[in-house]
Each structure stands twice: as C-alpha cells, then as structure tokens.
C-alpha positions as CSV (number, residue, x, y, z in Angstrom):
1,X,-64.8,-92.2,-23.6
2,X,-64.5,-92.4,-19.8
3,X,-64.9,-95.7,-17.9
4,X,-67.5,-94.6,-15.4
5,X,-70.4,-97.1,-15.2
6,X,-73.5,-95.8,-17.0
7,X,-76.7,-95.2,-14.9
8,X,-78.6,-98.3,-15.9
9,X,-80.9,-100.8,-14.3
10,X,-77.9,-103.3,-14.2
11,X,-75.9,-100.7,-12.3
12,X,-78.7,-100.4,-9.7
13,X,-78.9,-104.2,-9.3
14,X,-75.2,-104.4,-8.7
15,X,-75.4,-102.1,-5.7
16,X,-74.9,-104.4,-2.7
17,X,-76.3,-101.9,-0.2
18,X,-79.6,-101.9,-2.0
19,X,-79.9,-105.7,-2.0
20,X,-82.1,-105.7,-5.1
21,X,-82.8,-109.0,-6.8
22,X,-83.6,-109.6,-10.4
23,X,-86.7,-111.9,-10.7
24,X,-86.9,-112.0,-14.4
25,X,-84.7,-114.4,-16.3
26,X,-82.1,-112.2,-18.1
27,X,-81.8,-114.7,-20.9
28,X,-85.5,-114.3,-21.6
29,X,-85.3,-110.5,-21.7
30,X,-84.8,-108.5,-24.9
31,X,-81.1,-107.9,-25.7
32,X,-79.7,-105.0,-23.7
33,X,-82.8,-104.7,-21.5
34,X,-80.7,-104.1,-18.4
35,X,-78.2,-101.8,-20.1
36,X,-80.4,-99.1,-21.5
37,X,-79.7,-95.6,-20.0
38,X,-82.1,-95.1,-17.1
39,X,-83.4,-91.6,-16.8
40,X,-85.0,-91.8,-13.4
41,X,-86.5,-94.0,-10.6
42,X,-90.1,-93.2,-9.6
43,X,-92.5,-94.9,-7.1
44,X,-96.3,-95.2,-7.4
45,X,-99.1,-97.5,-6.4
46,X,-101.7,-96.0,-8.8
47,X,-103.7,-98.4,-10.9
48,X,-102.6,-96.3,-13.9
49,X,-99.5,-94.2,-13.2
50,X,-98.5,-93.8,-16.9
51,X,-99.9,-90.2,-17.2
52,X,-97.3,-89.1,-14.6
53,X,-94.3,-91.1,-16.0
54,X,-91.6,-90.2,-18.4
55,X,-90.0,-92.7,-20.8
56,X,-86.9,-94.7,-19.9
57,X,-87.5,-94.9,-16.1
58,X,-87.8,-97.6,-13.5
59,X,-91.1,-97.8,-11.5
60,X,-91.3,-99.0,-7.9
61,X,-94.5,-100.3,-6.4
62,X,-95.8,-102.2,-3.3
63,X,-98.7,-103.7,-5.3
64,X,-101.6,-102.2,-3.3
65,X,-103.3,-101.4,-6.6
66,X,-103.8,-105.1,-7.3
67,X,-106.1,-105.3,-4.2
68,X,-108.6,-103.1,-6.0
69,X,-109.0,-105.6,-8.8
70,X,-106.5,-103.9,-11.1
71,X,-105.9,-106.3,-14.0
72,X,-102.2,-107.3,-14.1
73,X,-102.1,-107.7,-17.8
74,X,-103.6,-104.2,-18.4
75,X,-101.3,-102.7,-15.9
76,X,-98.1,-104.2,-17.3
77,X,-99.3,-103.4,-20.8
78,X,-99.6,-99.7,-20.0
79,X,-96.1,-99.7,-18.5
80,X,-94.7,-101.4,-21.6
81,X,-96.4,-98.9,-24.0
82,X,-95.1,-96.0,-21.9
83,X,-91.5,-97.2,-22.3
84,X,-90.9,-98.2,-18.6
85,X,-87.5,-99.9,-18.5
86,X,-88.0,-101.9,-15.3
87,X,-90.5,-102.6,-12.5
88,X,-89.4,-102.9,-8.9
89,X,-91.8,-104.7,-6.4
90,X,-91.4,-103.9,-2.7
91,X,-92.1,-107.1,-0.8
92,X,-93.3,-107.5,2.8
93,X,-95.1,-104.2,2.7
94,X,-98.6,-105.2,1.5
95,X,-97.6,-108.6,0.0
96,X,-95.2,-111.1,1.2
97,X,-94.1,-112.1,-2.3
98,X,-94.4,-110.9,-5.9
99,X,-97.7,-112.2,-7.5
100,X,-97.1,-115.0,-10.0
101,X,-99.3,-113.4,-12.6
102,X,-97.2,-110.2,-12.4
103,X,-94.0,-112.3,-12.9
104,X,-95.6,-114.0,-15.9
105,X,-96.9,-110.8,-17.5
106,X,-93.6,-108.9,-17.1
107,X,-91.8,-111.9,-18.7
108,X,-94.3,-111.8,-21.6
109,X,-93.9,-108.1,-22.1
110,X,-90.1,-108.2,-21.8
111,X,-90.0,-105.8,-18.8
112,X,-87.3,-106.6,-16.2
113,X,-88.9,-107.3,-12.8
114,X,-86.9,-107.0,-9.6
115,X,-87.5,-107.3,-5.9
116,X,-87.0,-104.5,-3.4
117,X,-86.6,-106.0,0.0
118,X,-88.4,-104.5,3.0
119,X,-85.2,-103.1,4.5
120,X,-84.5,-101.0,1.4
121,X,-86.7,-97.8,1.2
122,X,-87.8,-96.7,-2.2
123,X,-86.2,-93.4,-1.6
124,X,-82.9,-95.1,-1.2
125,X,-83.2,-96.7,-4.6
126,X,-84.1,-93.3,-6.1
127,X,-81.3,-91.6,-4.3
128,X,-78.8,-94.2,-5.4
129,X,-79.7,-93.7,-9.0
130,X,-79.6,-89.9,-8.8
131,X,-76.1,-90.2,-7.3
132,X,-75.1,-92.4,-10.2
133,X,-76.5,-89.7,-12.6
134,X,-74.5,-87.0,-10.8
135,X,-71.4,-89.2,-10.8
136,X,-71.8,-89.8,-14.5
137,X,-72.3,-86.1,-15.2
138,X,-69.2,-85.2,-13.2
139,X,-67.2,-88.0,-14.9
140,X,-68.3,-86.7,-18.4
141,X,-67.3,-83.1,-17.5
142,X,-63.9,-84.4,-16.2
143,X,-63.5,-86.4,-19.4
144,X,-64.3,-83.4,-21.5
145,X,-61.8,-81.2,-19.7
146,X,-59.1,-83.8,-19.8
147,X,-59.8,-84.3,-23.5
148,X,-59.6,-80.6,-24.2
149,X,-56.2,-80.5,-22.6
150,X,-55.0,-83.5,-24.6
151,X,-56.3,-81.9,-27.8
152,X,-54.5,-78.6,-27.0
153,X,-51.2,-80.4,-26.5
154,X,-51.7,-82.4,-29.7
155,X,-52.3,-79.2,-31.6
156,X,-48.8,-78.0,-30.6
157,X,-47.1,-81.1,-32.2
158,X,-45.7,-81.1,-35.7
159,X,-48.5,-81.7,-38.1
160,X,-50.8,-80.4,-35.4
161,X,-54.1,-80.9,-37.3
162,X,-53.3,-84.6,-37.9
163,X,-52.3,-85.1,-34.3
164,X,-55.4,-83.4,-33.0
165,X,-57.8,-85.5,-35.2
166,X,-55.9,-88.6,-34.1
167,X,-56.3,-87.7,-30.4
168,X,-60.0,-87.0,-31.0
169,X,-60.4,-90.5,-32.5
170,X,-58.6,-92.1,-29.6
171,X,-60.7,-90.2,-27.0
172,X,-64.0,-91.0,-28.7
173,X,-62.9,-94.6,-29.5
174,X,-64.1,-93.9,-33.1
175,X,-62.7,-93.5,-36.6
176,X,-62.1,-89.9,-37.6
177,X,-61.4,-88.6,-41.1
178,X,-61.0,-85.2,-42.8
179,X,-61.8,-84.4,-46.4
180,X,-60.4,-81.3,-48.0
181,X,-62.3,-78.8,-50.2
182,X,-61.9,-81.0,-53.3
183,X,-63.5,-84.0,-51.5
184,X,-60.1,-85.9,-51.1
185,X,-59.3,-87.7,-47.9
186,X,-56.5,-85.8,-46.1
187,X,-56.5,-87.4,-42.7
188,X,-57.7,-90.9,-41.5
189,X,-57.3,-92.3,-38.0
190,X,-56.9,-95.1,-37.7
191,X,-55.7,-95.5,-41.2
192,X,-57.1,-98.9,-41.7
193,X,-60.4,-98.2,-40.0
194,X,-62.5,-97.9,-43.1
195,X,-63.0,-99.8,-46.4
196,X,-62.2,-98.1,-49.7
197,X,-65.9,-98.2,-50.5
198,X,-66.9,-96.4,-47.3
199,X,-64.1,-93.8,-47.8
200,X,-65.3,-93.1,-51.4
201,X,-68.9,-92.8,-50.4
202,X,-68.0,-90.4,-47.6
203,X,-65.8,-88.4,-50.1
204,X,-68.7,-88.1,-52.5
205,X,-71.0,-86.9,-49.7
206,X,-68.4,-84.4,-48.4
207,X,-68.0,-83.0,-51.9
208,X,-71.8,-82.6,-52.2
209,X,-71.9,-80.8,-48.8
210,X,-69.1,-78.4,-49.7
211,X,-70.4,-77.7,-53.2
212,X,-74.0,-77.0,-52.1
213,X,-73.0,-75.3,-48.8
214,X,-75.1,-77.6,-46.7
215,X,-75.3,-77.2,-42.9
216,X,-73.0,-79.1,-40.6
217,X,-73.8,-81.9,-38.2
218,X,-75.4,-84.2,-40.7
219,X,-75.9,-87.9,-40.0
220,X,-75.2,-90.4,-42.8
221,X,-75.6,-94.2,-42.8
222,X,-73.5,-96.3,-45.3
223,X,-73.6,-100.1,-45.2
224,X,-75.1,-100.1,-41.6
225,X,-72.3,-97.8,-40.5
226,X,-73.4,-94.4,-39.1
227,X,-71.3,-91.2,-39.5
228,X,-71.7,-87.7,-38.4
229,X,-70.3,-85.0,-40.8
230,X,-69.2,-81.6,-39.7
231,X,-68.1,-78.8,-42.0
232,X,-64.9,-76.8,-41.4
233,X,-64.6,-73.1,-42.3
234,X,-66.8,-70.1,-42.2
235,X,-70.0,-69.7,-44.2
236,X,-69.3,-69.1,-47.9
237,X,-65.7,-70.4,-47.5
238,X,-66.0,-74.0,-46.4
239,X,-62.6,-75.7,-46.3
240,X,-63.4,-79.3,-45.6
241,X,-65.5,-81.9,-43.8
242,X,-64.7,-83.9,-40.7
243,X,-66.3,-87.3,-40.6
244,X,-66.8,-89.2,-37.3
245,X,-67.9,-92.9,-37.2
246,X,-70.5,-92.5,-34.4
247,X,-74.3,-93.0,-33.9
248,X,-74.7,-90.0,-31.6
249,X,-72.8,-87.6,-29.4
250,X,-73.7,-86.5,-25.9
251,X,-73.3,-82.8,-24.9
252,X,-69.8,-83.2,-23.7
253,X,-68.6,-85.1,-26.7
254,X,-70.2,-82.6,-29.0
255,X,-68.5,-79.8,-27.2
256,X,-65.1,-81.5,-27.7
257,X,-65.9,-82.1,-31.4
258,X,-66.9,-78.4,-31.8
259,X,-63.6,-77.3,-30.3
260,X,-61.7,-79.5,-32.8
261,X,-63.7,-78.0,-35.7
262,X,-62.7,-74.6,-34.5
263,X,-59.0,-75.7,-34.2
264,X,-59.2,-77.2,-37.7
265,X,-60.7,-74.0,-39.1
266,X,-58.0,-71.9,-37.5
267,X,-55.2,-74.2,-38.7
268,X,-56.6,-74.2,-42.3
269,X,-57.0,-70.4,-42.2
270,X,-53.4,-70.0,-41.1
271,X,-52.4,-72.5,-43.8
272,X,-54.4,-70.4,-46.3
273,X,-52.5,-67.3,-45.3
274,X,-49.1,-69.1,-45.7
275,X,-50.3,-70.5,-49.0
276,X,-51.3,-67.0,-50.3
277,X,-47.9,-65.7,-49.3
278,X,-46.2,-68.6,-51.0
279,X,-48.3,-68.0,-54.2
280,X,-47.3,-64.4,-54.3
281,X,-43.7,-65.3,-53.9
282,X,-43.9,-68.0,-56.6
283,X,-45.6,-65.5,-59.0
284,X,-42.5,-63.3,-58.5
285,X,-40.1,-66.2,-59.0
286,X,-42.0,-67.1,-62.2
287,X,-41.0,-63.8,-63.7
288,X,-37.4,-64.6,-63.0
289,X,-37.7,-68.0,-64.6
290,X,-39.3,-66.5,-67.6
291,X,-36.1,-64.5,-68.0
292,X,-34.4,-67.9,-68.3
293,X,-32.6,-67.3,-65.0
294,X,-33.4,-70.1,-62.4
295,X,-30.8,-68.9,-59.9
296,X,-33.2,-66.9,-57.7
297,X,-35.8,-69.6,-57.6
298,X,-33.1,-72.1,-56.5
299,X,-31.8,-69.8,-53.8
300,X,-35.3,-69.1,-52.4
301,X,-36.9,-72.5,-52.8
302,X,-34.0,-74.8,-52.5
303,X,-34.9,-78.0,-54.4
304,X,-36.2,-77.3,-57.9
305,X,-37.2,-80.1,-60.4
306,X,-34.2,-81.6,-62.0
307,X,-33.7,-80.8,-65.7
308,X,-34.9,-81.5,-68.3
309,X,-38.2,-80.1,-67.2
310,X,-41.7,-79.7,-68.6
311,X,-43.6,-76.5,-68.2
312,X,-47.4,-76.8,-68.1
313,X,-50.3,-74.3,-67.8
314,X,-53.6,-75.5,-66.3
315,X,-56.7,-73.4,-67.4
316,X,-59.8,-72.9,-65.3
317,X,-58.4,-74.9,-62.3
318,X,-60.1,-74.2,-58.9
319,X,-57.0,-72.7,-57.4
320,X,-57.3,-73.7,-53.7
321,X,-58.4,-77.3,-54.2
322,X,-56.1,-77.8,-57.1
323,X,-53.0,-76.5,-55.3
324,X,-53.9,-78.6,-52.2
325,X,-54.3,-81.7,-54.3
326,X,-51.1,-81.0,-56.3
327,X,-49.0,-80.5,-53.1
328,X,-50.4,-83.7,-51.6
329,X,-49.8,-85.8,-54.7
330,X,-46.3,-84.3,-55.2
331,X,-45.5,-85.2,-51.5
332,X,-46.8,-88.8,-52.0
333,X,-44.7,-89.2,-55.1
334,X,-41.7,-87.6,-53.4
335,X,-41.1,-85.3,-56.4
336,X,-40.0,-81.7,-56.7
337,X,-42.1,-79.2,-58.6
338,X,-42.7,-75.5,-59.0
339,X,-46.2,-74.0,-59.1
340,X,-47.3,-70.4,-59.6
341,X,-50.4,-68.5,-60.6
342,X,-50.4,-66.3,-63.7
343,X,-53.0,-64.5,-65.8
344,X,-52.9,-67.5,-68.2
345,X,-53.7,-70.1,-65.5
346,X,-51.7,-72.2,-63.0
347,X,-48.1,-72.6,-64.2
348,X,-46.4,-75.9,-63.3
349,X,-42.8,-76.9,-63.7
350,X,-41.8,-80.5,-63.1
351,X,-39.2,-83.0,-64.2
352,X,-39.9,-85.0,-67.4
353,X,-40.0,-88.2,-65.3
354,X,-43.0,-86.9,-63.3
355,X,-45.1,-85.8,-66.4
356,X,-47.8,-88.4,-65.7
357,X,-49.0,-86.2,-62.8
358,X,-50.4,-83.8,-65.4
359,X,-52.7,-86.4,-66.9
360,X,-53.9,-87.3,-63.4
361,X,-54.6,-83.6,-62.5
362,X,-56.5,-83.0,-65.8
363,X,-58.7,-86.1,-65.1
364,X,-59.3,-85.3,-61.5
365,X,-60.5,-81.7,-62.1
366,X,-61.8,-82.0,-65.6
367,X,-59.5,-79.1,-66.8
368,X,-57.4,-78.3,-69.9
369,X,-53.6,-78.4,-69.6
370,X,-51.1,-77.4,-72.2
371,X,-47.6,-78.9,-71.8
372,X,-44.3,-78.0,-73.3
373,X,-41.6,-80.3,-74.7
374,X,-38.7,-81.0,-72.5
375,X,-36.4,-78.1,-72.0
376,X,-33.5,-76.9,-69.8
377,X,-34.0,-74.0,-67.4
378,X,-32.1,-71.5,-69.7
379,X,-35.0,-72.1,-72.2
380,X,-37.8,-71.7,-69.7
381,X,-39.4,-68.8,-71.5
382,X,-39.6,-70.9,-74.7
383,X,-41.1,-73.8,-72.7
384,X,-43.7,-71.4,-71.2
385,X,-44.6,-70.2,-74.7
386,X,-44.9,-73.7,-75.9
387,X,-47.2,-74.6,-73.0
388,X,-49.4,-71.6,-73.8
389,X,-49.5,-72.5,-77.5
390,X,-50.5,-76.1,-76.6
391,X,-53.2,-74.9,-74.2
392,X,-54.8,-72.7,-76.9
393,X,-55.1,-75.8,-79.2
394,X,-56.8,-77.9,-76.5
395,X,-60.6,-77.4,-76.6
396,X,-61.5,-80.2,-74.2
397,X,-60.4,-81.4,-70.8
398,X,-57.1,-83.2,-70.9
399,X,-53.4,-82.6,-71.6
400,X,-52.2,-81.4,-74.9
401,X,-48.5,-81.5,-75.6
402,X,-46.6,-79.0,-77.7
403,X,-44.8,-81.9,-79.4
404,X,-48.2,-82.9,-80.8
405,X,-48.8,-79.4,-82.1
406,X,-45.4,-79.1,-83.5
407,X,-46.0,-82.3,-85.5
408,X,-49.0,-80.7,-87.3
409,X,-48.8,-77.9,-90.0
410,X,-47.5,-74.4,-89.3
411,X,-50.8,-73.1,-90.6
412,X,-52.8,-74.8,-87.9
413,X,-50.7,-73.1,-85.3
414,X,-51.3,-69.7,-87.0
415,X,-55.0,-70.3,-87.4
416,X,-56.1,-67.8,-84.7
417,X,-59.5,-66.1,-84.7
418,X,-57.8,-62.9,-85.9
419,X,-56.2,-64.8,-88.8
420,X,-59.5,-66.3,-89.8
421,X,-61.1,-62.9,-89.9
422,X,-58.4,-61.7,-92.2
423,X,-58.7,-64.7,-94.5
424,X,-62.5,-64.5,-94.7
425,X,-62.2,-60.8,-95.5
426,X,-59.6,-61.4,-98.3
427,X,-61.7,-64.2,-99.8
428,X,-65.0,-62.3,-99.6
429,X,-65.0,-61.0,-103.2
430,X,-64.4,-64.5,-104.5
431,X,-67.1,-66.1,-102.3
432,X,-69.6,-63.3,-103.1
433,X,-69.1,-64.0,-106.8
434,X,-69.6,-67.8,-106.3
435,X,-72.8,-67.2,-104.2
436,X,-74.2,-64.8,-106.8
437,X,-73.4,-66.8,-110.0
438,X,-73.5,-70.3,-108.5
439,X,-69.9,-70.8,-109.8
440,X,-67.2,-72.5,-107.8
441,X,-64.1,-70.5,-108.4
442,X,-62.9,-71.2,-104.8
443,X,-63.3,-75.0,-105.3
444,X,-61.4,-74.8,-108.6
445,X,-58.6,-72.9,-106.9
446,X,-58.3,-75.5,-104.2
447,X,-58.0,-78.3,-106.7
448,X,-55.5,-76.4,-108.8
449,X,-53.3,-75.6,-105.8
450,X,-53.6,-79.2,-104.6
451,X,-52.2,-80.3,-108.0
452,X,-49.1,-78.1,-107.7
453,X,-50.8,-75.3,-109.8
454,X,-50.6,-77.6,-112.9
455,X,-53.6,-77.0,-115.2
456,X,-53.8,-80.4,-117.0
457,X,-54.1,-82.8,-113.9
458,X,-56.3,-80.2,-112.1
459,X,-58.6,-79.8,-115.0
460,X,-58.9,-83.6,-115.3
461,X,-59.7,-83.9,-111.6
462,X,-62.4,-81.2,-112.0
463,X,-63.7,-82.7,-115.3
464,X,-63.3,-79.5,-117.3
465,X,-61.0,-78.4,-120.2
466,X,-57.7,-76.9,-119.2
467,X,-58.6,-73.6,-120.9
468,X,-61.8,-73.4,-118.8
469,X,-59.7,-73.9,-115.7
470,X,-57.2,-71.2,-116.8
471,X,-60.1,-68.8,-117.4
472,X,-61.4,-69.5,-113.9
473,X,-58.0,-68.9,-112.4
474,X,-57.6,-65.6,-114.2
475,X,-61.1,-64.5,-113.2
476,X,-60.4,-65.4,-109.5
477,X,-57.1,-63.5,-109.6
478,X,-58.9,-60.4,-110.9
479,X,-61.5,-60.7,-108.1
480,X,-58.8,-61.1,-105.5
481,X,-56.5,-58.4,-107.0
482,X,-53.7,-60.9,-107.1
483,X,-51.3,-62.2,-109.8
484,X,-51.6,-66.0,-109.4
485,X,-48.8,-66.6,-111.8
486,X,-46.3,-65.9,-109.0
487,X,-45.3,-68.2,-106.2
488,X,-45.9,-65.7,-103.3
489,X,-49.4,-65.0,-104.5
490,X,-50.2,-68.7,-104.8
491,X,-48.6,-69.4,-101.3
492,X,-50.7,-66.6,-99.8
493,X,-53.9,-67.9,-101.5
494,X,-53.2,-71.4,-100.1
495,X,-52.8,-70.0,-96.6
496,X,-56.0,-68.0,-97.0
497,X,-58.0,-71.0,-98.1
498,X,-56.6,-73.2,-95.3
499,X,-57.2,-70.6,-92.6
500,X,-60.7,-69.7,-93.7
501,X,-61.8,-73.3,-94.2
502,X,-65.1,-74.1,-92.4
C-alpha cells in the first residue's frame, strides 16, 4: 500500500496551519478514535443537526445552540448515535471557552473534542480535509498504476504467475496463495505466512467453491484471520482460487486484484493449451512404447524413467487436476516419469524406486490404479497388459499390483464376465436337475474333484456309499454330455465350477 497519510481526525489535528487543539484525553478515548477514516467535515449550530449528517464525519460548531437551553447530554448523545467521529468547537465566536459540561459529556460518550481557534475559519478546516481526500485519491490512483506496471513486469519473468502473485502480496502487504483445481496449494507468498491448519482450511474451502461453482469474491474468517477468495477461470471451467489475507479492499486494490485474476486465467489457459498439446504428443509416444521401442520417446522427451520401470493405469481419474497434481509431486520428488492418456485411463510409467507415488495418487483422488511388475522398456507392451489386467481385478480405490494377481490362480485371471456366462450356460442342465429334484449333483461333483476324483474318500466326505457317488457322477456326466472318466473332461468341469461359483 502507499504511504500517504489517511484522511483522519489525527491528520487534521497535525496540520499546523489550522492550529487545532485536542481537548479530550487521547488515553481516555476508545482505541483508534482519532484514526478512523474521516468522510467529511461539516459545520452546524442547529440544536439537532443529525438529520442532515452522514456517518463518519467531524462536526464543527460555535455553541450558539446551547444559548437556547439545548441539553448538552441530549445533543452529544444524538451525535454519538449518528456516528459522528469528532466535534470541533470554535472559541471566541459566541463563547470564550468550551463549556465544561460539553467536555465532560464528550468524554463520557467517547467522542473526540477539539478546539478551533478564532483565527481558523471553519471553511479552512473543511477545505483542508477535502484536500487530504483528493491527495489520498490521487495517491491511490498513482499506487494502482505503479502496481499495475510492476505486475506486468513480474508476469514477464520465468514462472510469471508465481512472480505476479508474489508482487501482488508485496504491494498489498498481505499473504497471497493460489489453489489449483484439485484444491492443492500451488503458490504461497510469503511461504511461511500461514499455519498448516489455515492452509488446509483454505484448501477445503477452495475445493468446495470449485466443486459447486460458487461466485468469486467471497469473504472467509478462520481463527480470527479474514481472507477474500477469488475464482480463476471462466464460468463452467474454473481453474483455481486465489486467496488473499485481507479484511477488505478499496476500489484501487480491487482493480489491481482483478487484473491479477485476469493474468492468472490467461496464464492457466495458455498452460492448458500447452498441456493439451503435450498430452496429444504423449499419446502418440505411448503407441511407440507399446511397440517396445523407447527410442522415439527418448529423443522427443529427453529424460525417461530409468529401467526397470513400472507401468500403471489409473481409471476414472479427473484428467486435469490429476495431471497437475502428478506433475507437481513428480517435480517435488525430482523424479522422471511418463504420462499419457489412453482409452483405458491415464497411463503412467515410472521407475521402480518411485512406485510409492502411485499409492499417494490413489489415496488423493480415490481412484483405482493397476500396476505392472518391474520390466525393461523392450517389454513395455507386456507391462502395459499386466497393468490393465491388474486394474480389471481392482474393484475399489487403491493400487493393485500384477504380482499380486500372478500369485493367485490362473482361473481367477480368466474369470471374466463372458467366461462366467459360458460356465453358467454349460452347467445349466445340471443345476436345473438339482433345482427340480432337490438333489445336489453339483455339490457331489465338487467334493469328488476336490478329492482327486477318488470315489472312496469323496463318498466318505459326503456320507454316502461309493456306489451312490459313482451313480451321481454318471448321471451328472449324462446331463452335461461329458465323459467324466477322462482327465480333459474333469479339468473342464473343475474350471466351469470355479468360474460359475457364486
């Protein structure tokens, strides 16, 4: 902010040419009584001038109203209720001195009382204050122009958005922060200006504003600290929130902030265009990597993650916020990674040593991620297929690794919806018979196969005679149209039973 003295009662009292004298004891006045912004100076000797007064002004009087039996306590009470910030008494016009009862009543009501000497016309006091208002207005306009120039220069520096927000904070003498579309803090100036609790609360509020599309310019108070929040981006495509630690902004400061919001929106829009171009390029490079040829990606991108690598596929990720977050976390960790969009989801390639970032991403966005085992680049297509297979076996948010899937049975990997439909169709005659006769041929078959197709231990487990079990197996084979005395038929039956299992 500029250093021009604000138009206040204290500023008037400091004017030596006016020779005003404060009669009230400043220590007895309310805090800041002399430093409140003074809107105007008016003069009146009416017994009740309040119908013609605005709030936040100083009133000048010669005291003639008190000759007409105007009660001092009533008079001062009306001024206090109207919001008068100060009372100036012109001496040696009708009264040689200020009445003692007026001094006492102003002290009781907390209204600053000052003397205007005979040689100082009331119009001189009013003119001095109007000049102060004009000087302040000119200083604020000059400040705004100078600030606009400084912000424009900051925007031309490397990391122009960060530099612009830092310059805004310095010019307003306030903390400034910017949250991205995911509600994560991207910029903070000064960096140590806020506690972690305040930053988290602001992030939650920013996320709510962006999610619900609330209007900009909202005021928020957290732990006695007031913030003003402004959205960045066009309607229906909000890109972030700028938070400013300030109680209020005057017209000039608000104009400056508005220009910064426009700059931020333009910078993010340009960043979006570059990001879209990069995503299209990476999608093309992904096809090259799926041919197990990393040479093109290395030539175009330069640094690729060092092998062995893990390929991961993130499903249902909000592309913009996810990519912004991933790039920021990758930069913070100082790691190389490759990211591309595909019909299956966002494909990630990173070094095995950085695999923990996948868990962090899944927890942050509540999404499913399938991850491959570690592979070299000449086996990228296999790693991609592994990641896709792992993703299909991950029903809930989190990371599922192909190595976990590989450790389970081959049948669970083959248990697709199509396979289940086939299994249920093949077993339908058997299940229809069981439902119609209340038999349990399917259960008997399961126990028989679990006992290596040996009749005696299976019959004992079922509690029936071995001939009864053999009869059931023969009947089931006839219903299924399968010779269960052969190994291929038995293997197929076991696969059917496992795949169609409820």
